[in-house]
C-alpha positions, -999 to +999 in steps of 0.1 A: -012-078+547-038-103+533-045-080+503-007-076+496-004-114+497-033-117+473-014-099+445+013-127+446+005-151+418+019-180+438-005-173+467-039-190+471-050-161+493-068-144+464-094-172+460-102-170+497-105-132+496-128-132+466-154-151+487-152-123+513-147-093+490-183-081+490-186-084+528-153-067+533-162-037+510-197-036+526-181-032+561-156-006+549-184+014+532-201+016+566-168+027+581-163+056+557-189+080+573-180+068+608-143+075+604-149+108+587-174+120+613-149+108+640-121+129+625-145+159+621-151+158+659-114+165+664-097+131+662-068+122+639-077+114+603-056+082+605-087+059+606-100+076+574-067+068+557-067+032+568-103+026+555-096+044+522-063+026+517-078-008+523-106+000+498-079+012+473-060-021+477-092-041+472-102-022+440-067-025+425-073-062+421-098-067+393-110-101+404-117-087+439-134-056+425-156-078+403-168-098+433-184-067+449-221-068+444-242-040+429-259-030+462-226-027+480-211-007+451-241+016+452-235+024+489-198+028+485-200+051+454-227+072+471-206+077+502-174+086+483-192+112+462-209+127+492-176+131+511-159+145+480-185+172+480-184+178+518-171+214+524-156+203+558-132+177+544-106+202+531-105+217+566-098+183+583-064+171+594-047+162+561-078+172+543-062+177+509-047+142+511-081+127+520-097+145+490-070+131+467-075+096+482-113+098+476-107+109+440-081+082+432-103+055+449-133+066+428-112+063+396-100+029+406-136+017+411-146+029+377-116+011+362-119-022+379-154-028+393-179-048+373-189-023+345-225-032+342-230-026+379-212+007+377-234+019+348-266+008+366-256+023+399-245+057+384-276+060+362-297+053+393-277+080+412-288+107+386-321+109+404-323+133+433-307+118+464-326+111+496-319+141+519-311+118+548-280+105+529-261+138+532-235+137+559-245+170+575-267+201+570-248+228+551-267+259+557-248+277+530-264+255+503-299+245+495-308+208+489-313+217+452-277+231+449-263+201+467-282+176+444-270+196+414-233+192+425-238+155+433-254+148+399-225+167+382-200+143+398-221+113+388-221+126+352-183+129+353-181+092+364-205+082+336-185+101+310-154+082+320-172+048+316-189+059+284-156+071+268-142+036+268-173+017+257-158+011+223-132-013+240-155-026+267-189-030+249-187-068+251-179-067+288-212-052+297-247-066+300-265-044+274-300-056+285-294-044+321-280-010+310-309-004+286-333-014+314-317+014+336-320+039+308-356+029+302-366+033+339-348+067+341-367+080+310-401+065+321-398+081+355-392+115+340-420+112+314-421+130+280-433+163+294-405+165+319-380+153+293-390+181+269-387+207+297-353+194+308-341+192+272-350+229+268-330+237+300-300+216+287-303+193+318-269+175+324-283+142+338-308+138+309-281+147+284-258+121+299-284+093+297-291+102+261-253+101+254-250+066+270-279+054+247-264+071+217-230+054+222-246+020+227-266+024+194-236+037+176-215+007+186-241-021+182-263-007+154-296-024+148-284-053+170-292-031+200-329-041+195-320-076+204-310-064+239-344-051+251-354-082+271-358-062+302-379-034+286-417-039+282-416-033+244-452-042+239-466-018+265-490+010+255-480+037+252-447+024+241-416+029+263-399+063+256-365+045+251-378+029+218-383+063+201-348+073+211-333+041+198-351+046+165-340+082+163-303+073+170-304+045+144-318+070+118-289+094+126-264+065+124-277+053+090-278+089+077-242+095+086-229+060+078-197+058+057-203+055+019-189+020+017-213+009+044-242+023+024-230+004-007-229-028+013-265-023+024-276-016-012-259-046-025-272-070+002-298-094-011-333-087+005-338-124+007-306-134+024 
């Protein structure tokens, strides 16, 4: 009822709710596994629907969605993706409806949550997940297979965010996103990056795609957004070589008129 009222432009309820949005979503995130496990024990799935519906209403309102902090978003997105992959959900009471609700809610989060936080959370989730986070042991699948499926879903979410970067580039904190890319690449190290590149590793390819899009959209100005990357470190951070490589590709494929502008520009201006 409060959330329905908040949509009313005449109501002051929204301002009050914004102050509590993070706490509300944090509590609901905790309720997701509890209600699903309760339903899996034979109870009705009604409680799952209530929790997902309340989250849906929250993330339909952009100002509320933006008030949700990064840590809370991390917990929620992780839970939703885990339950989307859980083989027991389709067998639950109204299982197909629950899967649809989980999907729609995830899309709503990607649309309306604070985009920098979404990028940072999702890039972080490309790392192997702590085994304790999985809702239950699934003897039919190894941990490696489950992690592969999880990272495939994370990649799909990142593709959705990256596709609209052209229209949202000025809504995101580039320094924070570049920091996330930097940490991801540094943790892998060059040897592992080469190995994964040869194996056409999806998570690595996705991180490279995010970086490529950022460089394509901002050009050389991207180098002004490395405040959270230790650029003077030795050996130099891996991200710097990738930025330079992307810039070279962009200049090599730049439209003719852009090349003319560069040639005509005074070197002293």
